[in-house]
C-alpha positions in Angstrom: 16.4 -125.2 46.2 17.3 -126.9 49.5 15.5 -124.2 51.4 12.2 -125.1 49.6 12.6 -128.8 50.5 13.1 -127.9 54.1 10.0 -125.8 54.1 7.9 -128.6 52.6 9.2 -131.0 55.2 8.5 -128.5 57.9 4.9 -128.0 56.7 4.3 -131.8 56.5 5.7 -132.3 60.0 3.5 -129.5 61.4 0.4 -131.0 59.8 1.3 -134.4 61.2 1.9 -132.8 64.6 -1.4 -131.0 64.6 -3.3 -134.3 63.7 -1.5 -136.1 66.5 -2.4 -133.4 69.0 -6.1 -133.4 67.9 -6.2 -137.2 68.1 -4.6 -137.2 71.5 -7.1 -134.7 72.8 -10.0 -136.6 71.4 -8.8 -139.9 72.9 -8.2 -138.3 76.3 -11.6 -136.7 76.3 -13.3 -140.0 75.3 -11.5 -141.9 78.0 -12.3 -139.2 80.6 -16.0 -139.3 79.7 -16.0 -143.1 80.1 -14.4 -143.0 83.5 -16.7 -140.3 84.8 -19.9 -142.2 84.1 -21.8 -143.5 87.2 -22.0 -147.3 87.6 -25.2 -148.9 86.6 -27.8 -149.6 89.4 -28.0 -153.3 90.3 -31.2 -155.1 89.3 -33.8 -155.1 92.0 -34.7 -158.5 93.4 -34.8 -162.0 91.8 -32.1 -164.2 90.4 -30.1 -163.8 87.3 -32.3 -164.0 84.2 -30.6 -167.1 82.8 -29.6 -168.5 86.3 -25.9 -168.5 85.5 -23.4 -168.9 88.3 -21.4 -165.8 87.3 -24.2 -163.3 87.4 -26.3 -161.9 84.6 -26.0 -163.7 81.3 -26.8 -161.9 78.0 -27.7 -164.2 75.1 -26.1 -163.5 71.8 -28.3 -164.6 68.9 -29.7 -162.6 66.0 -27.4 -159.6 65.9 -24.1 -161.4 65.7 -25.3 -163.8 63.1 -26.5 -160.9 60.9 -23.1 -159.2 61.3 -21.3 -162.4 60.3 -23.6 -162.8 57.3 -23.1 -159.2 56.2 -19.3 -159.6 56.5 -19.3 -162.8 54.5 -21.4 -161.1 51.8 -19.1 -158.1 51.6 -16.0 -160.4 51.5 -17.6 -162.4 48.7 -18.4 -159.2 46.7 -14.8 -157.9 47.2 -13.4 -161.3 46.0 -15.7 -161.3 43.0 -14.8 -157.7 42.0 -11.1 -158.5 42.4 -11.5 -161.6 40.2 -13.4 -159.6 37.6 -10.8 -156.9 37.6 -7.9 -159.4 37.1 -9.8 -161.0 34.2 -10.1 -157.6 32.4 
């Protein structure tokens, strides 16, 4: 009986080890690809678009507000579903 338990633990450890190896290889390759990219070319002529003292400034407007609204809606739905489930 103890031999079977050891085999089960051994199989679980091997699966965990394989997942860890695959994850490590994936993360290493992703980092290597990011490092090997060429730097972007600087913009030709003119000042920064928004005239900021620290270089190019990118405005954050519509995209972030839509993500915040979607997150709030999802959170509200999850809270409503949890309240409905507790009431049942």
